[in-house]
N, C-alpha and C positions, 0 to 999 in steps of 0.2 A: 390412826386409821389409814392414813395415806401410805405409811410404811408397809402395812399388810397388803394393800392393794398393789403396791409396787412389787412385792414378792411374787404375787400371783402373775403379774405381767411378765416378770423375768422368767418364770417357769414356762409361760406360754411362748416366750421368745425362743427358749431352748428347745421347745417341741416343734419349732418350725416357723413361727411367726417371723416375718421379715419385710424388707422393703422391695417392692417390685422394681424391675429394671426400668430406667428412664434415660432419655437422651440428654445431651448437654444443652446449655442455654444457647440461644442463637449467636451467630458470629458477631463479635463486637461487644457483647454483654460481658460483664465481670461478675464474679461471685466470691463471697467470703463465707465459708461454712458449707452448708448442704443445699444445693440448688439443682434443678433439672427441668426437662421439658417432657410433657406427656402428650401423646397423640391419640388418646382414647379416653373414654370415661373410666374413672378409677373410684370404685365404691360410691360414696355419696357425692363425689365431685364429677359432675358431667362435663361434657364439652360446653364452652360458652356459646351463646346463640350466634350462629353464623360462622363459627371458627372450627378448624380441624386440629388445633393444638393449643396448649397453654403452658406457661412457665410457672414454676413454683419454688418457694424457699421454705425450709423447715428448721425447727429447733432440734429435731432428732439428728444427731451427728453435728450439731452446730458448735461454734467456738465461743469461748468465754469473752463476753463484751461485745460480740458481733450482733447486729440487728437492733441495737438500742437506738432511741431517738438521737439524731445528730446534735440537736439543741434541746436542752432541758430534760434529760433523762430523769426517771422517777427515783433512781437509787435502788430499785428492787430487781433490776435486770441481772440475769446470771449468764446464760449462753443463748446463742441464736445464730441467725444467718442474714445476709443482706445481698442484694444484687443491684446492678446499675446498667442502664442501657448505654449504647454509644451516643455521642453527641448528635444534636440535630439543630438546624437553623430555623428560626421562626420570625414572623413579623407580627406587630401588634394586630390583634383581631383573629389570628390563627387559632384553630381549635384542636385541643388534645383530647383523645378519647381512648378508653380501654375499659375492660371488665375486670372485676376482682372478686375473690371469694376468700373469706377468713374462716379457718377451720381450727378448732381447738378441742383437746380432750381434757382441759383443766378448767376448774371452776372455783366458786366461792372466793376465798381471800387470795387465791393464787391468780392475781389479775394480770394475765399475760396480754400482749398486744402486738399489733402490726401497724405499719405506717407506709405512706407513699409521699414523696416530696420531690421538688425540683432543685437541681444544682445549676449554677452558672458554670458552664464548662463541665469538668468532672470533679473538681475538688472543693469549690466554694458553695456551701449550702445556701439556697435562695429562699425557699418557703415550703411549708407543708401543704399538701393537697387534702389529706384526710388521715385519720387514725381509726383503728378498730380495736376493741378490747373485750375480754371476757366479762360478761355481766349476767346477773341472775334475772334481770327484768329490764324492759325498755330497749332502746336502740343500742346495737353493738357499734354502730358508726354514727358520729364520731365517738371515740373512746372517752369514757367519763374521766375527768381530771387530766385529760390530755388535750393537746391543741385541737381546736375545732376545725370545721371545714374551711379551706382556703377561700379567700374572696374570689368570686367568679367560678366556683365549683358547684356543679349540680349533680345529684345522684338519682338514678332510676333503678329500683323504687327509692323514694325518699326516706322510707322507714326501713329498719333492718333488725327486727327482733330475731334472736338466735333461733335456729331450727334445732330444738333441743334433742339431746341424746348423744351416745358415744359415736362420733363420726368415723365411718370407714374410709380411710384414705391411706394408701401405702406409704407415702412420704412421712407419715407419722411413726413409721417403724413399728416397734412392738406395742405402741399405744393405739394403733389403728383399731377402732371399734370400742375403745375404752372411754370411760367418763369418770372424772373425779367430782362427784357431787353436782349441784346445780350450776348452770352457767356454761357448760360445755355444749358443743354442737357446731353448726356452720351457718353462714349467712346466705348461702346460695349466691349466684352471680348477680353482681350489682354493676351497673354501668356508670362510669365516671366521665363527666364532660367538663372541660375547663377552657376558658378563653384567655389567651395571653393579652396582657395590657402593655407589655414592653417586649419589643423584639430583641433577639440576641441568639447566642449559642447556649443550649441547655442540654442536660441529660436528666433522666428519671432515676430516682433511687427508691428502693423498697427494703423494708426490714421486718423481721419477726423475732420476738424474744420470749424466753421463759422468764417467770417472775418468782423470786424468793427461793426456788429450788430448780433442779433440772429434770423434774419428773413430769409426766403427762404432757406430751409435746403439743405444739401448735404449728400450723402451716399457713401460708399465704399464697394464693394462686392468682396469676395475672394473664389476661388474654387480649390479643388484638390491639397492642399499643400502636397508635397512629396519629398523625398530624394532618388535619384536613382530609381525613379518610385515606391517607397514604401511609402504609406501614413504615416505621423507622427502619432504615436499612443502612448498614455501614458501607455497602458497596452498591449504591443505587444504579439502576439501569438508566442511561441517558435518554432524555425525551427525544422523539423523532426529529424535532427541529434542531436539537443539539447534535444529533448524529449527522444530519445533512450539512450543518456548518463545519463539523469536524472533517467530513469527507471532502468538502470543497477546499478546506485549508490544506489537507494532505495532497490533493491534486495540484494546488497552486505551488506547493513546495517542490513537487516532482517536476513540474514544468520549469520552475526556476533553476533547478539542478541541471536539467537537460540543456538549457540555454547556456549555462556556465561551461558545461563540458564541451559544447559545440564551439563556443567562443575561444 
């Protein structure tokens, strides 16, 4: 049955179905597979509350092995995509916040998933924040038979039954609007809040993967990544006090240079 549905989707793609243009990920982010930034609502994926853009990763155009869980993969993964933020420094008690939306056109036994987790620096995996997975009933987050919510993580809303039906979202490519049986749909925007218990240098990683085959794609959208309500920025603007101190230092260096030249 799935093969016949795939044939219909392929014909639809040849007739003009495609992926809408999207911008790149923000500066300092990295991508493996298919990633982008949207600045407007796209089908069933609206802008997150209070934000004018969001990032996404998709299994459409993804790479073999990309997007799978960095620790304890299921063995069903085929192809997918992943993204990672630049590093940021935190103290114990600092709060990490962002919105996410899991979108999938696959269902039943083809249990695809997405995840978000923390890395120490950029290469050492630290811990999972949450997982999301195709399901026919109950909560999509955390994904069944996958790591649960990380300690200190809260979600709003706390429950996440799938909004059923073929989701329209252009990063799904030719699968936008398609649905393979029950379990496909999207979660809508969910807010994630996490309180750090240990200070250090971290980065955020995200992944999404197909399961068992490469048909009927899934995507994962992320918006408003911030620490203590300040966006993660690889080139942060100095605080006013820092600018004042820097200006005073430059003036001092200039005066010292003039004295040396006069002497």
